[in-house]
C-alpha positions as CSV (number, residue, x, y, z in Angstrom):
1,M,0.2,-78.9,30.0
2,S,-3.3,-77.7,29.4
3,A,-2.9,-75.1,32.2
4,A,0.2,-73.8,30.4
5,L,-1.8,-73.6,27.1
6,L,-4.6,-71.8,28.8
7,V,-2.2,-69.3,30.4
8,A,-0.4,-68.8,27.0
9,F,-3.8,-68.4,25.2
10,L,-5.0,-65.8,27.8
11,L,-1.8,-63.8,27.6
12,G,-1.9,-63.9,23.8
13,R,-5.4,-62.6,23.8
14,K,-4.4,-59.8,26.1
15,N,-1.5,-58.8,23.7
16,V,-3.8,-59.0,20.7
17,R,-6.3,-56.7,22.4
18,G,-3.5,-54.2,23.2
19,L,-2.2,-54.4,19.6
20,K,-5.7,-53.8,18.3
21,T,-6.1,-50.8,20.5
22,Q,-2.7,-49.4,19.3
23,L,-3.7,-50.1,15.7
24,Q,-7.0,-48.2,16.2
25,M,-5.2,-45.3,17.9
26,S,-2.6,-45.2,15.1
27,K,-5.4,-45.1,12.4
28,E,-7.1,-42.2,14.2
29,L,-3.9,-40.3,14.5
30,Y,-3.1,-40.9,10.9
31,K,-6.6,-39.6,9.9
32,K,-6.0,-36.5,12.0
33,E,-2.6,-35.8,10.4
34,V,-4.1,-36.2,6.9
35,D,-6.9,-33.8,7.8
36,A,-4.4,-31.3,9.3
37,I,-2.2,-31.5,6.1
38,N,-5.2,-31.0,3.8
39,N,-6.4,-28.1,5.9
40,A,-2.9,-26.5,5.8
41,S,-2.8,-27.0,2.1
42,D,-6.2,-25.4,1.6
43,K,-5.2,-22.5,3.9
44,K,-2.0,-22.0,1.9
45,T,-4.0,-21.9,-1.3
46,E,-6.4,-19.4,0.1
47,L,-3.5,-17.2,1.4
48,Q,-1.8,-17.4,-2.0
49,S,-5.0,-16.4,-3.8
50,A,-5.6,-13.4,-1.4
51,A,-1.9,-12.4,-1.9
52,N,-2.3,-12.6,-5.6
53,V,-5.5,-10.4,-5.5
54,K,-3.7,-7.8,-3.3
55,Y,-0.7,-7.8,-5.6
56,K,-2.8,-7.2,-8.7
57,R,-4.7,-4.4,-7.0
58,A,-1.4,-2.8,-5.8
59,M,0.1,-3.0,-9.3
60,E,-3.1,-1.4,-10.8
61,I,-2.9,1.5,-8.3
62,A,0.8,1.9,-9.0
63,R,0.2,2.0,-12.7
64,Q,-2.6,4.5,-12.4
65,R,-0.5,6.8,-10.1
66,A,2.5,6.5,-12.5
67,E,0.2,7.6,-15.4
68,E,-1.2,10.5,-13.4
69,S,2.2,11.6,-12.2
70,E,3.6,11.5,-15.7
71,G,0.9,13.9,-16.8
72,V,1.7,16.2,-13.9
73,V,5.4,16.0,-14.5
74,E,4.9,16.8,-18.2
75,E,2.6,19.8,-17.4
76,V,5.2,21.2,-14.9
77,Q,8.0,20.6,-17.4
78,N,6.0,22.3,-20.2
79,E,5.3,25.3,-18.0
80,R,8.9,25.6,-17.0
81,I,10.0,25.4,-20.7
82,K,7.4,28.2,-21.6
83,E,8.6,30.3,-18.7
84,L,12.3,30.0,-19.7
85,I,11.6,30.7,-23.3
86,E,9.6,33.7,-22.4
87,T,12.3,35.0,-20.1
88,N,15.0,34.6,-22.8
89,K,13.0,35.4,-25.9
90,E,15.6,37.9,-26.9
91,N,18.4,35.4,-26.7
92,P,17.9,32.3,-28.9
93,E,21.4,30.9,-28.0
94,E,20.4,30.9,-24.3
95,I,17.1,29.2,-25.1
96,D,19.0,26.5,-27.0
97,R,21.4,26.1,-24.1
98,I,18.6,25.9,-21.5
99,L,16.6,23.4,-23.5
100,S,19.6,21.3,-24.1
101,K,21.0,21.3,-20.5
102,E,17.8,21.2,-18.5
103,F,15.5,19.2,-20.6
104,G,17.8,17.3,-23.1
105,I,16.0,18.9,-26.1
106,L,18.2,19.6,-29.0
107,I,17.2,22.2,-31.5
108,M,18.4,21.7,-35.0
109,D,18.9,24.6,-37.4
110,P,16.8,24.3,-40.5
111,K,18.7,23.5,-43.7
112,E,19.3,26.4,-45.9
113,K,18.4,26.1,-49.6
């Protein structure tokens, strides 16, 4: 009987040693996974911050270009209006028609007293 107990004890120790090794490996794997998840989260945060900075810069550039182009468009439109008025200075009805059709500007006749 004592031989059987000795064999059972030795086999049990071997299994416990194997389980301890598996437990240690599982802990190490868990730590590696946690580190990988944390690093991925940090990387995602960095990428989001970089994307946000690029977005803000792009929006600022777009806003500036829009302001600049509005000024250019207005200048071109004003020059075109002057040119058409000068060309048709003898024909006020044509001036009214051009301003209305091309530029959406309505000229109202002054009230007579």
